[in-house]
Structures are given as C-alpha cells and as structure tokens.
C-alpha positions in Angstrom: 115.5 101.3 117.9 113.6 103.7 120.2 117.0 106.3 120.2 117.7 105.8 116.6 113.6 106.6 115.8 114.1 110.1 117.9 116.8 111.2 115.8 114.9 110.3 112.4 112.2 111.7 114.0 113.6 115.1 114.4 115.4 114.8 111.1 112.4 115.2 109.5 111.7 118.5 111.7 114.2 120.0 110.4 112.8 119.4 106.5 108.9 119.5 108.1 106.7 121.7 105.9 104.5 124.3 108.3 100.9 123.3 107.5 98.5 125.8 106.9 96.1 127.6 109.2 93.7 126.9 107.3 89.7 126.9 108.6 89.9 123.0 110.2 87.2 120.1 111.2 87.5 119.7 114.5 84.5 116.9 114.8 82.4 114.4 112.7 79.3 113.5 113.6 78.0 111.1 110.9 74.9 109.3 110.6 75.3 106.4 107.3 73.3 103.8 105.8 74.7 100.9 103.5 72.0 99.2 101.1 75.2 97.4 99.1 73.0 95.1 96.6 72.5 98.7 95.2 76.1 99.8 95.7 74.2 102.6 97.9 74.6 105.3 100.8 72.9 107.7 102.4 74.2 109.9 104.8 74.2 112.8 106.8 77.3 114.5 108.8 77.1 117.2 111.3 80.2 118.8 111.2 82.0 121.7 114.3 85.1 123.6 113.3 87.8 124.9 114.9 87.5 128.6 115.7 84.6 130.6 113.5 83.9 130.5 110.0 85.4 133.7 107.9 82.9 135.3 105.5 83.7 134.4 101.7 83.1 131.0 100.5 82.9 127.7 101.5 84.4 124.4 100.1 84.1 120.7 100.7 84.3 117.7 98.9 82.4 114.2 98.1 82.9 110.9 96.0 81.5 111.9 92.5 78.7 109.1 92.6 77.4 111.0 95.6 75.0 114.0 95.7 74.4 116.3 97.9 70.4 116.6 99.2 70.8 119.5 101.4 72.9 121.7 103.1 72.7 124.0 106.6 74.0 126.7 109.2 73.1 126.5 112.7 69.5 125.5 111.4 69.6 127.4 109.1 69.5 126.0 105.1 72.0 127.8 102.2 72.0 127.8 99.1 75.1 125.6 97.5 76.5 124.9 94.1 78.1 121.8 92.7 80.5 121.2 90.5 83.0 118.5 89.4 86.6 118.5 89.7 89.3 117.2 88.7 90.6 115.2 92.5 93.9 112.7 92.6 92.6 111.9 96.6 89.7 110.5 95.6 90.3 107.1 93.5 87.8 107.5 90.7 90.8 111.1 89.7 86.7 113.4 90.7 85.0 114.3 92.8 82.5 116.8 93.6 83.1 120.3 94.5 80.9 121.8 96.7 80.2 125.4 97.6 78.8 128.0 99.5 78.8 131.4 101.0 79.2 133.3 103.9 78.6 136.7 104.3 79.5 137.9 108.1 81.8 135.4 110.3 79.7 132.3 112.6 81.2 131.2 115.4 80.5 128.0 116.8 79.5 126.3 113.7 77.3 123.2 112.4 77.2 122.5 109.4 74.5 119.8 108.4 75.4 117.7 105.2 72.7 114.8 103.5 73.6 113.2 101.0 73.4 110.0 98.9 74.7 108.0 96.0 76.9 105.2 94.3 79.9 103.7 94.8 80.7 101.5 92.1 84.3 100.2 90.9 86.9 102.5 88.8 90.3 101.3 87.2 91.1 105.2 87.1 93.5 104.9 89.0 95.8 102.1 90.4 94.8 98.1 90.9 94.9 98.7 95.1 92.1 101.2 94.6 89.4 97.8 95.9 87.3 100.7 97.1 83.6 100.7 96.4 80.0 99.2 97.9 78.4 96.3 96.5 77.4 92.5 97.0 80.7 91.4 99.0 80.0 95.2 101.0 81.5 98.1 102.1 84.6 98.5 101.0 85.5 102.5 102.1 88.3 104.5 103.3 88.6 108.3 103.6 90.8 111.6 102.1 93.3 109.7 100.2 90.9 107.3 98.9 87.0 107.4 98.8 85.5 110.8 100.1 82.3 109.5 101.6 82.2 112.1 103.7 82.4 115.5 103.7 85.7 117.0 103.7 87.6 120.7 103.5 90.8 119.6 101.8 92.1 120.6 98.7 93.5 117.1 96.6 96.9 119.2 97.9 96.8 119.6 101.3 98.0 118.1 103.9 96.1 115.8 105.9 95.0 116.7 110.1 93.8 115.2 113.2 89.5 115.4 114.0 87.3 113.6 116.5 84.4 111.0 115.8 82.0 111.1 118.4 79.2 109.0 117.2 79.5 107.4 113.6 76.3 105.5 112.9 75.9 102.8 111.0 72.9 100.8 109.4 73.5 98.3 107.6 72.0 94.9 106.5 71.9 92.3 109.0 74.1 89.5 107.4 77.3 91.9 107.5 79.6 93.0 110.2 80.6 95.9 110.1 84.1 97.8 111.9 85.5 100.7 111.8 88.3 102.3 113.4 87.7 103.1 117.2 85.8 101.6 119.4 82.1 100.3 119.2 80.8 101.6 121.6 76.5 99.8 120.6 74.7 97.4 118.7 71.7 96.5 118.0 70.2 93.8 115.4 66.6 94.7 114.3 65.1 91.7 112.0 66.7 93.0 109.0 69.5 95.7 109.8 72.6 95.7 111.7 73.2 99.1 113.2 76.1 100.1 115.1 77.4 103.4 116.8 81.5 104.0 116.8 83.7 106.8 118.2 87.0 107.5 116.9 89.3 110.2 118.6 92.0 112.3 117.4 92.9 110.4 114.0 94.4 111.7 110.6 91.3 112.0 107.5 93.1 109.7 105.7 92.1 106.7 109.1 88.2 106.8 108.5 88.0 103.3 107.4 84.2 101.1 107.1 84.8 97.2 105.8 81.6 95.4 106.1 81.7 91.6 105.3 80.1 88.8 105.9 82.2 88.3 108.8 83.2 85.5 110.7 85.2 86.8 114.4 88.5 85.4 116.2 89.4 87.7 119.6 92.4 86.8 120.9 93.2 89.4 124.3 93.4 92.8 122.8 92.8 92.0 118.9 89.4 90.7 116.9 89.7 89.4 113.8 87.2 89.3 111.6 87.2 86.5 108.5 85.6 85.1 106.3 83.6 81.3 106.7 85.3 79.3 104.9 87.5 76.5 105.1 91.4 78.4 104.5 90.0 81.4 106.3 89.1 80.0 109.1 92.4 78.0 110.0 94.6 81.0 109.3 92.6 83.1 112.3 94.2 81.3 114.7 97.8 81.9 113.5 97.1 85.3 112.3 95.6 86.1 115.6 99.0 84.6 117.8 101.2 86.0 115.4 99.2 89.2 115.7 99.5 89.3 119.1 103.0 88.9 119.9 103.4 91.4 116.8 101.2 93.9 119.4 103.2 93.6 122.5 106.5 93.8 120.6 106.2 97.5 119.2 104.1 98.6 122.5 107.5 97.6 124.5 109.9 99.6 122.2 108.2 101.5 119.7 105.6 104.3 120.6 104.3 104.0 124.1 101.0 106.5 122.6 100.2 104.9 119.6 96.6 104.0 120.1 95.9 100.7 119.3 94.8 98.8 122.6 92.5 97.0 120.6 92.9 96.3 117.3 90.9 94.8 114.8 92.9 92.6 111.8 90.3 92.0 108.8 90.2 90.3 106.2 90.1 92.2 103.0 89.8 91.5 98.7 92.9 91.5 96.4 95.6 94.6 97.4 94.0 95.5 100.9 96.9 95.4 102.6 96.0 98.5 104.2 96.2 100.6 108.1 93.9 102.4 109.4 94.3 103.8 112.5 93.3 100.8 114.8 92.1 98.4 111.8 95.2 96.7 110.2 93.9 95.3 106.5 94.9 91.8 105.2 94.4 90.7 101.3 92.7 87.9 101.3 95.3 85.6 99.1 97.4 87.3 102.4 95.6 85.6 104.8 95.0 82.7 104.0 98.6 81.7 102.8 99.9 83.4 106.6 100.7 79.9 107.3 103.1 78.8 104.7 104.1 82.2 103.4 106.9 84.5 104.0 105.4 87.8 102.9 101.4 87.3 104.6 104.0 87.5 107.7 106.1 90.8 106.7 102.7 92.6 105.8 101.3 92.6 108.6 104.6 93.1 110.4 104.5 96.5 108.2 100.8 97.0 108.3 100.5 97.1 112.1 103.4 99.0 112.8 102.7 102.5 111.2 100.9 104.0 114.3 104.0 102.8 116.6 106.3 104.8 114.3 104.1 107.8 112.6 105.1 111.0 112.3 103.0 113.9 111.5 104.8 115.2 108.1 103.8 117.9 105.5 103.3 116.0 102.1 105.7 118.5 100.2 108.2 117.7 102.4 110.9 115.8 100.6 110.4 113.2 103.5 107.7 112.3 103.7 107.1 109.0 101.2 110.3 108.1 103.9 108.6 108.7 107.2 104.8 107.5 105.3 105.9 104.0 104.4 109.8 104.0 105.3 109.4 103.9 108.7 107.4 101.0 108.8 109.7 99.1 106.1 112.1 99.8 108.3 110.7 99.4 112.2 
C-alpha cells in the first residue's frame, strides 16, 4: 500500500503547478481573547516573513466583521486602508482587504496588527460552514473557511506552511479551548481560562480553534473532547478505542512523518466533520451514533487519515481534488 501511495504522489508531481514565489509569512505569534456571549473576539498578531519585505503595496485579508485598529512595522505605526471585497475563501464570501505602502525594502520585518470584531453565522456559502462565535463557544478555521487572523493570500492563491511558535488564548472559564499543535501552558483565574499553544510547519488552512463546555477523555496519544451528556459520555470511550487502533494502523502503513504524535478528536456541531493537522472534528450526531452507525466509523477513518496521505498540490492542478479528498477516501 505504501508503494501505491508513492506512485500516486509521483503522478501528482507530474501535473503540479509551480507555487508562486511571492513574499510569504514565516511565523505568527497571536494573542487572542474570545467573548462568546457577545460573539466577539479581539487579537494581536505579530507576523514575520521568510525574506525582506520589498517596497510597494502590501495586502492582507481578515474576516469582514473584524476591524483593524492598528498596523505597525518594527514598532513604527503605518497608515493603512481597508476595503471590503469578494473573497470566496471566507465563509461569508466577503473579507476586509487591508493595504499599506512601503517606500523601501525592509529586512527582518515584523508586522504587528491589532484587530477586533464579531463572528456571526453566515449561510452565504454552504450549510457546512458552521464557523461562528456564540453562546455555544468558538468554531473557527483559517484560510478557506474563516479569516480569524491576518492572511497574506489572495482568494485563489495556494496555501503554504508556517509556524505558530506561540498562540495565547483567553476565554471564559467554563469553556475548554482546543487549538492545533501542542498546549504549552494553562492558567485558570476565577473568570478565565488562559492557554498557550505551539504549532510548527502547518498549512494556512489548518489553524483551527474550537471551544465548548467540553469534557476530556484521554486514551494514549488520543484526547477526546466531548459534551457532558449521557450519549456523548457513552460514545466517547468507543470513539477513543477505535481512534487509537486507526492511529496505530496508519502510522504503521502510511507516511511515518504525519505530525500526529498527539491527536485531539472533538465532538463538533452539525457538519463539523473535519481534519486540521492533529485535530479531527466529528459532528455530534455522528459522534453519538458511533456504536450503531457504520457511517460514523468511516467518517473518523477518513478524517484521521488526511495527514498520513497528504500531498502538496497547487489548486490549479487538475489532480487537486483527488489529492485533497480522493486520497483520504481511498486510503
């Protein structure tokens, strides 16, 4: 099976377009506070780049309900302009286009953006776009879904990999928040839960953040985040056992360097069957029917296999859909 995957990989490379050589982000350091009862978030993003920023107009995008308060470069405030534009890779189909000018090349550039605003539900694109912040919690994905931090990608660009050396979240204490990568610290105050996470070498559509009033069940490398009701608690153990078996099988037979030494599997809202780096989401109806529905097992098997059979393919490549969803469906 591993050899067949290699043949498909070689075939995909034959058709792969060359990725653009535009200036790219190297890392994000984020500081985010969520207020779910108000559908609100505020954040600060410190952004570094893979090389110098060249002179000219620079542009990034954010969710259209967010408002940029300030932009600074190496500690110096910049003037910027904001327009709303059509942007299919945000679930509301619009985004804030934020532009600023550089009169000279800047080496070792660090851009700092402060912003705040809302994430209300949108039915503009499809029922599977469950992204929002509300009383239930936080349900956000990155490029392609919901732009909750600044992204230097036009709507039709290819994603690439970046580092998140430190992402700090603050949220009311009753919620448990999960991000991709690894949790590096946790602090509880009388009113808030404050956590810090690290995630390296992940693609720009993978930074998912989810928070609900979760319970945890740990089983080896797998942590199950489930709701606190009888059906969910009963299903969680079966899901944990099955997921651990799959993880061991995939690691033995597919890519060894899949980045899933630790896996978080979350009970998600309707249509929340997703895979984001080392996070797998399973919609609540699927999760709760796990012991009786074969579909639930197939869904978990599909979402969990993604990182083991991923191939970096340009969106302009005719094999893009095959590589992104066809590979996982087969394997």
